[in-house]
C-alpha positions, 0 to 999 in steps of 0.5 A, a space after each residue: 523504566 526497566 524490568 528486573 532483567 533490564 529490559 525497557 518496559 513496554 506499553 501496547 495501544 490496543 483498540 477498534 479500527 476508527 477509535 483514534 488509536 493512531 492519533 493518540 499514539 502520535 500525541 504520545 510519541 511525536 517524531 520519536 517513533 519508527 515503523 517496521 514490519 512484524 516478523 514474517 508478515 507485511 503488516 506495519 508495526 509502529 513503535 515509539 518512545 513515551 517520555 514521562 515528566 519524571 524523566 522515565 521512558 517506556 516503549 510504546 507499541 501501536 498494535 493494528 486495530 481489531 474488534 476482538 481476539 477472534 480475528 477475521 483479517 491478517 491485521 487482527 491476527 497479529 494482535 491475537 498472536 502477540 497477546 497470546 504469546 508471553 515470549 513474543 518480542 512485542 508482548 507488552 507489560 501493560 495495555 492502554 485500551 483506546 475506546 470511542 466514547 460516543 459508541 462505548 458499548 461497541 468497544 467493550 467486547 475487546 476490552 473485556 477480553 484484554 481484562 481476562 488476559 491478566 495484564 494491567 489495563 488502562 481505559 482511555 475514552 477518546 473523542 470525549 469532546 465529541 461525546 459532550 457535543 451530542 449530549 453524551 455524558 460518561 461517568 468515568 469514575 463509575 466506569 472505573 469502579 465497575 471495570 476495576 481499572 483506571 479510566 481517563 477521558 481524552 481527546 486525541 484530536 484536541 490533545 485534551 487530558 493527554 498529560 493526565 493519560 501519560 501520568 496514569 500510564 506511568 503510575 500503572 507501570 510503577 505499580 507492576 505487576 498490579 493486583 490480580 483481578 477476578 475474570 470478567 468472563 467465567 469459563 464453562 467447564 468444557 472451556 476450563 478443561 481445554 484451557 487448563 490442558 493447553 496451559 499445562 502443555 505450553 507452560 502458560 499461566 493465564 487460563 484465557 490465554 490458553 483458551 485463545 491458543 486452543 481456538 487459534 491453534 491452526 494458524 498461530 505462528 509460534 506453535 510448533 507442529 507437536 504442540 499443535 497436534 497436542 492441542 488438536 488431541 485436547 480439543 477432540 477429546 472434549 468435543 470442543 467446537 470452537 465457533 460455537 464457543 466463540 459465539 456463546 462467549 461473545 453473547 455472554 460478554 455483551 450480557 455482562 457489560 451492557 448493564 455497565 454501559 447503561 449505568 455509566 453512560 447517560 444519553 439524551 432521550 432522543 438524538 438530534 439530527 446531527 451534521 453527520 446525519 445530514 451529510 450522509 443523506 447525500 454522500 451515502 445515497 444510492 445514486 448520489 453517493 457514487 457520483 459524489 465519490 467519483 467527483 472527489 476522486 477526480 479532484 484528487 487525481 487532478 490534484 495529484 497530477 497538477 500539484 506534483 508537476 512542478 516539484 517533479 520537474 524540479 527534482 528531474 531538472 535538479 538531477 539533470 543539472 547535477 549530471 551535466 555539472 559532474 560530467 563537465 568536471 569529472 574525467 571521461 570514464 565508466 565510473 563517471 557514467 556509473 555515477 551520473 547515468 546509473 546511480 544518480 539516474 536511479 536516485 532520480 527515479 526514486 525521488 521523483 515519485 515523492 511528490 505524488 506519494 506525498 500528495 496522494 497520502 495527504 489527500 487520502 489521509 485527509 479523507 480518512 481523518 474527516 470520516 469520509 473513507 469509511 463511507 466509500 468502503 460501505 458504498 462499494 464493498 458489495 460491488 467490489 466483492 464480485 471481483 475479489 476485492 472490497 470497498 477500499 480497493 476503489 481508492 487504490 484503483 482510481 489512485 492508480 490513474 496517477 501512479 501505481 506506486 502510491 496506489 499499491 501502498 494505499 492498499 495496506 488499509 485492506 484487512 483481508 489478505 486475499 482482497 489486499 493481494 488481488 488489489 495489489 496485483 490488478 492495480 498496475 492495469 490502470 493506465 498511469 501518467 507514465 504511459 501518457 508519453 507512450 500513448 501520445 507518440 504512438 497515437 499521433 504516429 498512426 491514428 488519424 485525427 478524423 472527427 466522430 460525430 463532429 465532436 470527438 477525434 479518433 485519437 481522443 477515442 483511442 486514448 480513452 479506450 486505453 483507460 477502459 482497457 486497463 479497467 476491464 483487465 483489472 476487473 477480469 483479472 480480479 475475478 479470475 484470481 478470486 476463483 483461483 486463490 484460496 484463503 481461510 480468512 472470512 470476508 465481510 463488512 464490519 466497519 463503524 461509520 465515524 462522525 465527520 470531524 476536522 482532521 488532526 493535522 499532526 497525525 496527518 503530517 506524520 502519516 505522510 512522512 511515514 509513507 514517503 519514508 517507507 517508499 524511499 527506504 524500502 522500495 528505493 534501494 531495490 529500484 536503485 539496484 535495478 537502475 544500475 543493472 539497466 545502466 550496465 546493460 546499455 553501457 557495455 557490450 560483448 568483446 570490442 563491440 562498443 569500440 567498433 560501433 563508435 568507429 563505424 558511427 564516426 566513419 559514417 558521420 564523417 562521410 555524411 558530413 554531420 555536425 557534432 550534435 548529429 555525430 554524437 546522436 549517431 554514436 549513441 544509437 550505434 553504441 546502444 545497438 552494440 550493447 548488451 541491451 541491443 544484443 538482447 533486443 536482437 535476441 528477442 526479435 523473433 519473439 516480438 516479430 509476430 507483434 509487428 516489432 523489430 529489434 529497435 522496439 525490442 530495445 525500447 521494451 527492455 529499457 522501458 522496464 525502468 519506467 514506461 515513459 523511457 520508451 520515448 527517450 530510448 526510441 529517440 536515441 535509437 533514431 538519433 534524435 537528440 531531444 526526447 521531447 521532440 515528438 514531431 521529429 521522432 514520429 517522422 523518423 519512426 514513420 520512415 523506419 523499415 524492417 531490415 530484411 523486407 523493407 516494409 514499414 515498421 510503424 503501421 496502424 497495426 503496429 502502433 495499436 499493438 504497441 498501445 495495447 502492450 504498454 496498456 497491459 504489460 508490467 513495464 515499471 520496475 518501481 511498481 514491481 519493487 513496491 509489489 515485492 515489498 508490500 507482499 513480503 516476497 518476490 514470488 507475487 511480483 514475478 507472478 504479476 510480471 509474468 501474467 501481465 506480460 503474457 496478457 500484454 503479448 496475447 493482446 498485442 498479437 490479437 490487435 496486430 493481426 486484426 488490423 494488419 
């Protein structure tokens, strides 16, 4: 179905958060959908093809959830910006408004605002089956008569009446532009003057659109400087106070639609105690609630760690075997190394995260679908705000214990820009599973296994203290950023606690597919490029340094009568020292020497930027250990290592603890950095994060080294 200009007609799904809008969208589009970003922001937009039984098609857009056209978050601003700009690429020809039939009176504020925009609107009463279960009866016919729009009762969870909804959408599009409606809200004389002046100067026909633009003139992206200045003059000329006008309008709308709800909705005289009420007595209890939450998060973390181990090993082993197979069949050349050690290694670094991302978002979406995550936000919101975050940040921080990549991606559910940014910036402080190999080697190297109180060992306490250090750093950084960052966005808790329900499995799997695809396509290409750069730094060296390194290693191996494996390990170690990466390690040695590190540790720090766990493999290569899994042999070599100038041992207790603190606090993960850049929409915050985390890690490592030296 196309308009006069041949453009495919578009329909926007609009509704409050937790109205089941995304479930309806998935029911209507299935896999015929794609996810992108609105221009200039990182807020997701979902678009899909809606196919009608007649063979016609329409473009369906799932706009972010919002409570009204007076937004308080970045997601809500997107909706207001789209619906006030008729030339916007996502401006719809018609609107399907999704409302929760069990709480209809809370959903009609936004609906009445949409009615006044003059576009065709269809009301879909979602969760009608759940309304019937608790004794709520909605007279859809009466509601349609009073509102003057089509009304369809549906169940997105069960798929009931979806075909009827599709038929009504097609009928609405075929009758465009439709009959003009009487405005639901009557503008005051002052509002009418401001709206008419705005419409006249901007070439807009709808008065309510003009009024909204006047309200939001300071942040609407499509307004030019001169247009904003004109609107400022209009507002000042009539002494128009935006906030007061918004409050008065909202109260007036409630006075008008509450009687409609009372007339069309029949409720039981007294609601019975529902399963939701009984569950909430436990899960939202002041003391039991947090305990239940941390138990649930512990189970999620354990599931991510356990369930992902096998598929991650399969991916790594698959790429390892592929590398071996290619090296045996391709000629020895730098292009072969580029393919095997650069491109395929980079792809392995991308795809190995898929199991963790998929499992995390499966479990988080499962909790969201059943209605539990809304309770988490409610319980922890007040506490987290003290540190510049909100209740949803708890999920990201705890998920960061498995991997920061999916944890940062899960922060998209945070509506407020400042709180989402702070959560994104501090989540990498939480010790992830990639740090475990580093902790294992260094703690086993320098920390004695003495028992404390006959129960805990010093090694386990040191291991646990790394997690505590990360949590403290995250909260301290959040508090500091709260004081530094400025935003005009108001931050308050406005959330509806939905009833507990069975998940819609199709919606769940589509969400998991979307998140995994976003990571592979979005962050994956950045990770691949950085992997190739790191490979090049370790593969090539200045002048003929690499050739000389090979000759020197072979000569030494011959003199020491080494076998083939030991010779290859020695050659690899000499080549690494002679490479650009080795050159950089030597170059930064004066900077890292105050921390107790030598140039070899410098190489490991540079190489482990690909991933923290690369530290162990790099040290194994440097110390001529063939297998990076041979921790005992590696520790023995590291214990024997000495500084070339003084002969003093390198890996003392002070050095090991210093390295532990450094890796606990530093941004040593290109995957995380790439995801931060993608989620914030700019490399600026990724670089800021890298710099402040590295500086904090350096200062912390320096303090610990000097304390224990």
